[in-house]
C-alpha positions as CSV (number, residue, x, y, z in Angstrom):
1,M,0.0,0.0,0.0
2,P,1.7,3.2,-1.1
3,I,1.2,6.0,1.4
4,K,2.8,9.4,0.9
5,P,4.2,11.0,4.0
6,F,1.1,12.8,5.4
7,H,2.5,16.3,5.1
8,R,2.8,15.7,1.3
9,A,-0.5,13.9,0.8
10,K,-3.9,15.0,-0.6
11,T,-2.6,18.3,-2.0
12,R,-5.6,18.6,-4.3
13,L,-8.0,18.7,-1.4
14,A,-9.1,22.2,-0.8
15,L,-8.2,22.1,3.0
16,E,-5.7,23.8,5.2
17,P,-2.4,21.8,5.3
18,T,-3.0,20.6,8.8
19,H,-6.5,19.4,7.9
20,R,-5.1,17.7,4.7
21,E,-2.5,15.9,6.8
22,R,-5.1,14.8,9.3
23,A,-7.4,13.6,6.5
24,A,-4.6,11.6,4.9
25,R,-3.8,10.0,8.3
26,V,-7.5,9.2,9.0
27,F,-7.9,7.6,5.6
28,A,-4.7,5.5,5.8
29,D,-5.6,4.3,9.4
30,H,-9.0,3.3,8.2
31,V,-7.8,1.4,5.1
32,L,-5.1,-0.4,7.0
33,G,-7.6,-1.3,9.7
34,E,-10.0,-2.8,7.1
35,L,-7.2,-4.6,5.4
36,R,-6.2,-6.2,8.7
37,R,-9.8,-7.6,9.0
38,I,-9.6,-9.6,5.8
39,P,-8.6,-13.2,6.5
40,T,-7.1,-13.7,3.1
41,V,-4.7,-10.8,3.5
42,E,-1.5,-12.3,4.8
43,T,1.0,-9.5,4.7
44,I,0.5,-5.8,4.6
45,V,3.4,-3.8,3.1
46,V,3.3,-0.1,3.3
47,V,5.6,1.9,1.1
48,G,6.2,5.5,2.1
49,I,5.8,5.7,5.9
50,A,6.1,3.5,9.0
51,H,2.7,2.4,10.3
52,P,2.0,0.2,13.3
53,V,-0.6,-1.8,11.5
54,A,1.7,-2.8,8.6
55,D,3.8,-5.9,8.7
56,I,6.5,-4.3,6.6
57,G,7.3,-0.6,6.2
58,L,9.5,0.6,3.3
59,A,11.0,4.0,2.9
60,D,9.3,6.7,0.7
61,P,10.8,6.5,-2.8
62,G,9.1,9.8,-3.8
63,T,6.5,8.8,-6.5
64,M,3.6,6.5,-6.8
65,A,5.3,4.5,-9.6
66,A,8.4,4.1,-7.5
67,A,6.4,3.0,-4.5
68,V,4.6,0.4,-6.5
69,D,7.9,-0.9,-7.9
70,Q,9.4,-1.0,-4.4
71,G,6.5,-2.9,-3.0
72,R,6.5,-5.3,-6.0
73,S,10.3,-5.9,-5.5
74,W,9.8,-6.7,-1.8
75,A,7.0,-9.1,-2.6
76,A,9.0,-10.7,-5.4
77,E,11.8,-11.4,-3.0
78,H,9.7,-12.5,0.0
79,R,6.3,-13.7,-1.4
80,A,7.0,-14.6,-5.0
81,E,4.3,-17.2,-5.4
82,H,1.5,-15.2,-3.7
83,P,-1.0,-12.8,-5.2
84,I,-0.3,-9.1,-4.8
85,A,-2.7,-6.1,-4.6
86,V,-2.0,-2.4,-4.8
87,I,-4.6,-0.4,-2.8
88,P,-4.5,3.4,-2.2
89,A,-4.7,4.9,1.2
90,D,-7.5,7.3,0.4
91,L,-10.6,5.0,0.5
92,P,-12.4,6.3,3.7
93,A,-15.6,4.4,2.9
94,L,-13.9,1.1,2.4
95,T,-15.1,-2.0,4.3
96,A,-13.3,-5.3,4.8
97,T,-16.3,-7.2,3.5
98,T,-16.5,-5.3,0.2
99,L,-12.7,-5.2,-0.4
100,G,-12.5,-8.9,0.5
101,A,-15.2,-9.7,-2.2
102,A,-13.4,-7.5,-4.7
103,L,-10.1,-9.2,-4.0
104,D,-11.8,-12.6,-4.4
105,M,-13.3,-11.6,-7.8
106,A,-10.0,-10.1,-8.9
107,G,-8.3,-13.4,-8.0
108,D,-10.1,-15.1,-10.8
109,H,-7.8,-13.2,-13.2
110,P,-4.0,-13.1,-13.6
111,R,-4.3,-9.3,-13.6
112,A,-7.2,-7.1,-12.6
113,F,-8.0,-3.5,-11.7
114,M,-10.9,-1.5,-10.5
115,P,-11.4,2.1,-11.7
116,D,-12.3,4.8,-9.3
117,R,-15.8,6.4,-9.2
118,S,-14.9,8.9,-11.9
119,G,-13.6,6.1,-14.2
120,E,-10.3,7.9,-14.6
121,G,-8.1,6.6,-11.8
122,T,-7.4,3.1,-10.3
123,T,-8.4,2.1,-6.8
124,L,-7.4,-1.6,-6.9
125,L,-4.7,-3.3,-9.0
126,T,-4.0,-7.0,-8.5
127,S,-2.0,-9.8,-10.0
128,S,-1.5,-13.5,-9.4
129,S,2.1,-12.9,-8.4
130,P,4.5,-10.0,-8.0
131,A,6.2,-10.9,-11.3
132,E,2.8,-10.5,-13.1
133,L,2.0,-7.1,-11.7
134,I,1.9,-4.3,-14.4
135,A,1.2,-0.8,-13.1
136,S,0.6,2.5,-14.9
137,Y,-0.4,5.0,-12.3
138,G,-0.9,8.7,-13.0
139,P,-3.6,10.7,-14.8
140,G,-5.8,8.4,-16.8
141,S,-4.5,5.2,-15.1
142,A,-7.8,3.3,-15.6
143,R,-7.5,3.7,-19.4
144,A,-3.8,2.8,-19.2
145,H,-4.6,-0.3,-17.3
146,R,-7.3,-1.2,-19.8
147,D,-4.9,-0.6,-22.7
148,L,-2.4,-3.0,-21.0
149,G,-5.1,-5.7,-21.2
150,I,-5.7,-5.9,-17.5
151,V,-9.2,-7.2,-16.7
152,E,-11.5,-4.5,-15.4
153,I,-13.6,-5.5,-12.4
154,A,-17.0,-3.8,-13.2
155,G,-19.8,-2.9,-10.8
156,D,-20.6,-0.4,-8.2
157,W,-18.3,-1.6,-5.4
158,P,-19.1,1.0,-2.7
159,G,-16.1,2.1,-0.8
160,V,-13.6,0.4,-3.1
161,R,-14.2,2.7,-6.0
162,D,-14.6,5.8,-3.8
163,D,-11.2,7.5,-3.4
164,V,-10.8,11.1,-2.3
165,D,-9.0,13.5,-4.6
166,T,-11.2,16.6,-4.1
167,L,-13.4,18.1,-1.4
168,A,-16.4,17.2,-3.6
169,D,-15.3,13.5,-3.4
170,L,-15.0,13.8,0.4
171,E,-18.5,15.4,0.6
172,R,-20.0,12.7,-1.6
173,I,-18.5,9.9,0.5
174,A,-19.7,11.5,3.7
175,R,-23.2,11.5,2.3
176,Q,-22.9,7.7,2.0
177,G,-22.6,7.5,5.7
178,P,-19.1,6.2,6.5
179,A,-17.2,6.8,9.8
180,R,-18.0,9.8,11.9
181,E,-14.4,10.9,11.6
182,I,-15.0,11.9,8.0
183,D,-18.0,14.1,9.1
184,R,-15.7,15.7,11.7
185,L,-13.1,16.4,9.0
186,I,-15.6,18.2,6.8
187,A,-17.0,20.1,9.8
188,S,-13.6,21.4,10.6
C-alpha cells in the first residue's frame, strides 16, 4: 500500500495543510484497519511511511510508480508465489467485506483492476504474483490499465471505488454514511 508522508498527501484537497495531513492519516488508518480484518490478506506492506498496522514498512521512494515498484520488488523477493494487490490509502468508505469480495473476484484473473468512481483513476490493482504485476499510475490510469489488457472489475463496489481526490469527493462519500471521523473532517 503506497502512502505518501502525510505532510505531502492529498494536496488537491481544498483544505488547510494541517487538515489535509489529518485527513490523509485518518484515511490511511481506516484502510489499514479494514485490510487487517480480511482473513485472506496475509502480509500488509506499506511503502512511504512506517505504520504500526503494517507488517512491513518501506521508505518513501518519492513517487507512486516508484512506491509500487518498491513494494513489488519486496513481494517478489519474499512472497514470489503469492497474489499481490495495490490499494491506495484514500478510501475512507472502504469496508473489509467489500474489499474482500473485490479481491476474491480479482483473484479469478491473472491481472485485474478497478477504476475509481470517476472512471479515470485506479483504486485496486492485482496480479496472481509480483512478477505478473503491471502498473501504470498517474492521470488516466484506468484507461492505461485497460490498454495494457488488464481485466477491469466492473460494478458499483461502494467504498472500493470511492477514493478522495477533491473536497467534492469527500462530501459525496460523507453523504454515503461512513465513519464519523469523516464528518468531523468536513465540519472542521
